[in-house]
C-alpha positions in Angstrom: 71.2 190.6 -321.4 68.2 192.7 -322.3 65.5 191.1 -324.4 64.7 194.6 -325.9 67.2 196.0 -328.4 65.8 199.6 -327.9 66.4 199.4 -324.2 70.0 198.2 -324.8 70.5 200.9 -327.5 69.2 203.6 -325.0 71.6 202.4 -322.3 74.6 202.3 -324.6 73.8 205.6 -326.3 73.4 207.3 -323.0 76.8 205.9 -321.9 78.3 207.3 -325.1 76.6 210.7 -324.5 78.2 210.9 -321.0 81.6 209.7 -322.2 82.7 213.1 -323.6 82.4 212.3 -327.3 82.0 215.4 -329.5 79.3 213.8 -331.6 78.1 210.7 -329.8 75.2 210.7 -332.3 77.4 210.4 -335.4 76.6 207.3 -337.3 77.8 205.7 -340.5 74.9 205.4 -343.0 75.3 202.8 -345.8 73.0 202.8 -348.8 73.1 201.2 -352.2 71.7 202.6 -355.5 69.3 200.8 -357.8 72.2 198.8 -359.3 73.5 197.7 -355.9 76.5 200.1 -355.8 77.1 200.8 -352.2 78.0 204.2 -350.6 78.7 205.1 -347.0 78.9 208.4 -345.2 78.6 209.8 -341.7 75.4 211.6 -340.7 74.0 212.7 -337.3 71.2 210.8 -335.6 68.5 213.4 -334.8 65.9 211.3 -333.0 65.2 207.7 -332.2 62.4 205.6 -330.7 60.6 202.4 -331.2 59.6 203.5 -334.7 63.1 204.0 -335.8 66.2 206.2 -336.1 66.0 209.5 -337.9 68.3 211.8 -339.9 67.8 214.7 -342.3 69.2 215.5 -345.6 68.6 216.9 -349.1 66.4 214.3 -350.8 68.2 215.0 -354.1 71.7 214.1 -352.6 73.3 210.8 -353.4 72.0 209.3 -350.1 68.5 210.5 -351.0 68.5 209.1 -354.5 69.9 205.9 -353.3 67.1 205.5 -350.7 64.6 206.4 -353.4 65.9 203.6 -355.6 66.6 201.1 -352.8 64.8 201.9 -349.5 67.0 199.8 -347.2 70.0 201.0 -345.2 72.5 200.1 -342.5 73.7 202.3 -339.6 76.8 202.0 -337.6 77.5 203.7 -334.3 81.2 203.3 -333.2 82.5 204.5 -329.9 86.2 203.7 -329.8 86.9 204.8 -326.3 84.1 202.5 -325.0 85.1 199.6 -327.3 81.5 199.4 -328.5 79.6 199.5 -331.7 76.0 199.1 -332.7 74.9 198.1 -336.2 71.3 198.6 -337.3 69.7 197.4 -340.5 66.2 198.1 -341.9 63.8 199.7 -344.3 63.9 203.4 -344.8 60.8 205.6 -344.9 60.5 209.3 -345.6 59.2 211.3 -342.7 56.1 213.4 -342.9 56.3 217.0 -344.1 55.1 218.1 -340.6 57.9 216.2 -339.0 60.5 217.6 -341.4 59.1 221.2 -341.0 59.3 220.9 -337.2 62.9 219.8 -337.3 63.9 222.3 -340.0 62.5 225.2 -337.8 64.6 224.0 -334.9 67.8 224.4 -336.8 70.0 227.5 -336.6 69.2 230.1 -339.2 72.5 229.6 -341.0 71.8 225.8 -341.4 68.4 226.6 -342.8 69.9 229.0 -345.3 72.5 226.5 -346.2 69.9 224.0 -347.1 68.7 226.4 -349.8 72.2 227.4 -350.9 73.7 224.0 -351.4 72.8 221.6 -354.3 74.1 218.8 -352.2 76.2 216.1 -354.0 76.3 218.2 -357.3 79.6 219.5 -358.8 80.4 223.1 -358.2 83.2 225.2 -359.8 84.6 226.7 -356.7 83.7 227.3 -353.0 83.2 231.0 -353.7 80.1 230.1 -355.8 78.6 228.5 -352.8 79.3 231.5 -350.7 77.7 233.7 -353.4 74.7 231.5 -353.5 74.4 231.8 -349.7 74.4 235.6 -350.0 71.5 235.3 -352.6 69.5 233.1 -350.3 70.1 235.5 -347.4 68.6 238.3 -349.5 65.7 236.1 -350.6 64.8 235.2 -346.9 65.3 238.3 -344.8 62.8 236.8 -342.2 61.7 233.3 -341.7 63.3 230.5 -343.7 60.9 227.8 -344.8 62.0 224.2 -345.5 62.9 223.6 -349.1 60.7 221.0 -350.8 63.7 218.8 -351.5 64.9 218.6 -347.9 63.6 216.5 -345.1 63.9 213.5 -342.9 64.3 209.7 -343.2 63.6 207.1 -340.6 65.4 203.7 -340.6 62.9 201.1 -339.3 65.1 198.5 -337.7 64.8 194.8 -338.5 68.2 193.8 -337.1 70.5 195.1 -334.4 74.0 193.9 -333.6 75.7 195.0 -330.4 79.4 194.5 -330.4 81.7 194.9 -327.4 85.5 194.3 -327.3 86.8 191.6 -325.1 90.3 190.3 -324.3 92.0 188.0 -326.8 89.7 189.2 -329.5 86.8 187.1 -328.0 84.4 189.9 -328.6 80.8 189.9 -327.5 78.3 190.0 -330.3 74.6 190.1 -329.6 72.1 190.1 -332.4 68.4 190.9 -332.3 66.3 190.0 -335.4 62.7 191.1 -335.8 60.2 188.3 -336.2 56.8 189.9 -336.5 56.3 191.8 -333.2 59.0 189.8 -331.4 62.8 190.1 -331.3 64.8 186.9 -331.6 68.1 187.2 -329.7 71.3 185.3 -330.7 74.9 185.5 -329.6 77.5 185.3 -332.4 81.0 184.1 -332.3 83.5 186.9 -333.0 
């Protein structure tokens, strides 16, 4: 049992990356709006380290407005073939413009154009309207595509990890790490 949740996350994540999953970095992101109404969706982990776990989105999307009103979130990685999951809870901070710019420029051109074309989470009449908007954006940006001001990254700064692994007879192993200042308190929970 590791005393460092980041070390254990790294080992489990690497195992998932080598296990043939299409998107081993897919994670459920749970947020709540200012009234406490919850929402969950799948996003892709784009980076991680001791400072947190990062993903990128339209800041005006539902997840973006939820985080703006209530800057706390929970993440869930579930790898069914490995019978493992990791839950992470913590505060959410907006990444710097420089970090968001660097990641945006690493994306394929079509993804960058799509960030401009889509008013994420807003109602559209028909999909053809989105295709037409994309054509307009392609004409507007014949060369380099800069990051829209409403698009960027968030980082979940963990305060709690839970590592879950299936065991026979439903006696699953649950290991929790809770932040206490600069230390991590480790507890094992009954399934």
